[in-house]
Steps between C-alpha positions, in 0.01 A plus 500: 500500500601837633789460749452711809859448605627666187264794550667565844813591305346760269223750450220329311366656180177356359211583265126455482300448180135417432333283229365686205125563472287219363468690175876519453738242374713332776806550273497871596611420849767253370658789311502709816659222698765443242604867550478482877725194528793710379465721813632229726201464736532244785140394427191619318155468658189454294150597621205260489133540423281556805204292390620155589679199354369564147726804477834327557582387144657819367686567821647152498606535133666831576677360806624206288637743244680702772663182630569296185555769231627800695700293753363703796320363802124575491278577799134445420219676690223294656201694637273281714189696596292359211656152505371186668750258644429275203588797269819559696607139475445504123701823465791370709505185290514719186796690645683187604444337156642812334808502719405824674644507848430848636152633602386842623210405727233769502149547631409691181208731422134440467381439143180674397221248460692219676456410861811409704532126570539564875754218519789733506447818700857620519828456317635323809235234446630440153862489624407229751319309220806519273721381781267200553527431122877520532491216749407268213777617270871398500734764640627607158147572381359681802366851430670808640232739629505876468266734683387856430523792739362858518750757636220752541232276652274255315178680398293258714722505808377690805846632594870439448515266805235263360666527162848389630336217703336373183835517316669306778235233456601465133861450595419253780278312251797462263557808289880534470518810283288818485419733212367840594214690339611815319572820692628845411632614842812310608461618859177302523690187388778556757245530785336180373835312511546619861162355589593172332827481692328569833243223419780252416426481127842410369439379143621696198269793418511663156390857442231526232569790258268605220624765259210732428466574128154646484255684729219242475720213626584698817134569582407129453789365706461747784128401527602133525799524732457799732842622391583842640621762256778723634517861389791439272287247312183707483699804378641280221154379398355856508786632289522220239182297533347632179811456291549127414869504412590727793307292760659182367852638537421658837341177624803302399732752667289488820514115504882510452532747785294269725712198405831680565382603842362160586813307391717752679310430819556125460164366391507131409348543161314706236192348332419712192142514378579523128136538377633285210708793374858382429612843387423651842654200677819534291539866573479430876730199473770696308486781760528276802672171401831583658328546843410133503868399449603652836480269800184568700498635852470211755289607793 
């Protein structure tokens, strides 16, 4: 299990990957993971299908590969909107049987053609459910629960005050580590951290960074996350967006610049959305690895 005490002594560096499409061989992600393990991540998170318990098989196999073959702690996503409590119990049992100890509890997105179960309305409901499940497990097998956060306001939140209240509920319910959605303006993240501090949210919060390597991915992610695009970023996209190699290199440089600034300001961790691209992850790792060897700022 991920040791929070150890994380207090260093700046965390972690990755996110996603399962291959149903038409692709699962071995493709294993090759990616085998490359990522050499970049010394503290953990690797793996996303999970939104449709319910039937989608957990590949994610569990990937998490097992991360743990048993790569020797890295996995964090497996668990979206609950379309799950019944029976589904959730089945999934948690699958995780426990596979030796997976870390869960990112999410509400998740609606799935076209599938009605929500209405048994879990919010991620905090799932966190409480996992904690109840933990009560029946020995201490050494209890799940560690991660939560997600939106530095620039969850798309369905009315305002930043409601948003931070909802995040506090996740922490009170049992989330002991938070991973942020991606953002491109560090000042937005610093303001978010201030709101968390005022609200008494004192668990580790990692900054989610996604290197932009093509124009289409930016448009899609902005539509999903409400991420604000600073002028520096939009100028970059306008100048290089139609040139694949140039936008890849510029996007990597922009992500590196974000990470340097964030680590310099003492953030507790960087969670890199790799988009299953180990080449991009390696370029960022090589440019920033020495930063994570310097003792973090203790606030």
